[in-house]
C-alpha positions in Angstrom: -10.5 17.4 4.8 -7.8 15.7 3.1 -5.9 16.2 0.1 -4.4 13.8 -2.1 -0.9 14.5 -4.2 0.1 12.0 -6.5 3.7 13.0 -7.2 6.7 9.4 -8.1 9.2 8.0 -5.0 11.2 11.2 -4.8 9.0 13.2 -3.0 10.1 14.3 -0.2 6.5 13.4 2.5 6.4 10.1 1.1 10.8 9.2 1.8 9.5 10.4 5.3 6.3 8.9 5.5 7.7 5.0 4.3 10.4 5.4 6.4 7.9 5.4 9.3 6.6 3.1 7.6 9.4 0.6 8.2 10.1 2.4 11.8 6.5 0.5 12.7 7.0 -2.8 10.3 10.3 -3.3 11.4 8.8 -3.9 15.3 5.6 -6.2 13.7 8.2 -7.9 11.6 11.0 -8.6 13.7 13.3 -11.1 12.7 11.2 -11.1 9.1 11.0 -7.7 8.2 15.1 -8.0 6.1 12.6 -10.4 4.0 10.5 -7.8 3.3 12.0 -4.9 3.4 14.0 -6.6 0.3 10.9 -6.1 -1.0 9.9 -2.4 -0.5 12.6 -0.9 -2.2 11.0 2.6 -3.2 13.6 4.7 -5.1 11.9 3.1 -8.1 7.9 3.5 -8.3 6.3 6.4 -10.5 3.0 6.3 -9.7 2.5 7.3 -5.5 0.1 9.4 -3.7 0.5 11.3 -0.7 -3.0 12.2 2.0 -2.2 15.7 3.5 -4.9 17.1 5.8 -4.1 20.4 6.4 -1.2 20.5 4.6 0.7 18.0 6.9 1.7 15.2 4.9 -0.6 11.9 6.8 -0.2 9.0 4.7 0.2 7.7 1.8 0.6 4.6 -1.5 1.7 3.8 -3.8 0.8 1.0 -7.1 4.0 -0.4 -9.5 3.4 -2.7 -13.1 2.9 -6.4 -11.7 1.8 -8.1 -14.5 -0.4 -6.7 -18.4 -3.3 -6.4 -16.5 -2.5 -6.0 -12.4 -1.2 -3.8 -10.2 0.2 -4.0 -7.3 -0.4 -1.8 -4.4 2.8 -1.1 -1.9 3.9 1.1 0.8 0.4 1.5 2.5 0.8 3.7 5.7 -1.7 6.3 7.8 0.7 8.2 11.0 -0.9 6.3 13.7 -2.9 9.5 15.1 -4.5 9.3 12.6 -5.3 6.2 12.0 -9.5 5.7 12.0 -10.8 8.3 10.2 -11.1 7.3 6.3 -8.1 8.5 5.2 -6.8 5.0 4.0 -9.9 4.4 2.2 -9.0 7.1 0.5 -5.3 6.3 -0.3 -6.8 3.1 -1.9 -9.9 4.4 -3.9 -6.8 6.5 -5.4 -4.8 3.6 -6.2 -7.4 2.0 -7.5 -8.6 4.9 -9.7 -5.6 5.8 -10.9 -4.7 1.9 -11.9 -7.9 2.5 -13.8 -6.3 6.1 -16.1 -3.7 3.3 -16.9 -6.3 0.8 -18.0 -4.9 -2.3 -16.1 -7.9 -4.4 -14.8 -7.3 -5.4 -11.2 -4.6 -4.8 -8.0 -3.4 -7.5 -5.6 -1.0 -6.5 -2.4 0.8 -8.4 0.3 0.2 -7.7 4.0 1.7 -9.6 7.3 -0.8 -11.7 8.9 0.2 -9.7 11.9 -1.2 -6.9 11.5 -5.3 -6.5 12.1 -6.2 -3.4 10.7 -4.7 -3.4 7.0 -6.7 -7.3 6.6 -10.1 -4.9 8.3 -8.9 -2.1 5.6 -8.5 -4.4 2.3 -11.8 -7.0 3.5 -13.6 -3.3 4.2 -13.0 -2.2 0.1 -13.2 -5.5 -1.3 -10.1 -7.4 -1.4 -9.9 -11.2 -1.4 -8.0 -13.5 -0.4 -6.1 -15.4 -3.0 -3.3 -17.7 -3.4 0.2 -15.6 -2.1 1.9 -15.1 -5.3 6.0 -14.2 -6.3 8.3 -13.7 -3.5 5.6 -14.8 -0.9 4.9 -18.1 -2.2 5.3 -20.1 1.1 6.1 -17.6 3.5 3.3 -18.0 6.2 3.4 -14.5 7.5 2.5 -13.0 4.4 -1.4 -12.6 2.8 -2.5 -12.0 -0.2 -5.5 -10.1 -1.6 -6.6 -9.3 -5.5 -9.7 -6.5 -6.3 -11.0 -7.3 -10.2 -11.5 -3.1 -10.3 -14.6 -1.6 -12.5 -13.8 0.3 -16.1 
């Protein structure tokens, strides 16, 4: 059974998982990694979820304030050996629930066009492709999504 821990970016398991995520993204993003890494700093994230199986951290995600009505989903990651077990969906749903608890109306996110598993996850969970926002405007390898949440 998946256990979820709501925490902050100071959590040691979250730090370890995001270090693994960054190593994974360095391979997929190639030369563009330095651009993306600038926007993936974790030091100020206040809303973090860590997923554990049998007390072992296996995945994480976070949300951060984007506008008065939207939170941005950040740092979604599940260990490669634990993928396709529904962990990412459980994490995403909890981040969405936390977003509504905080009285925000929607979630936004950016993912790489070369990450088909991530794209499929977001589409499967009701996220709609939107024009690139903020720092991702004009970035060909970025895809941006939005989901309006029900209260």
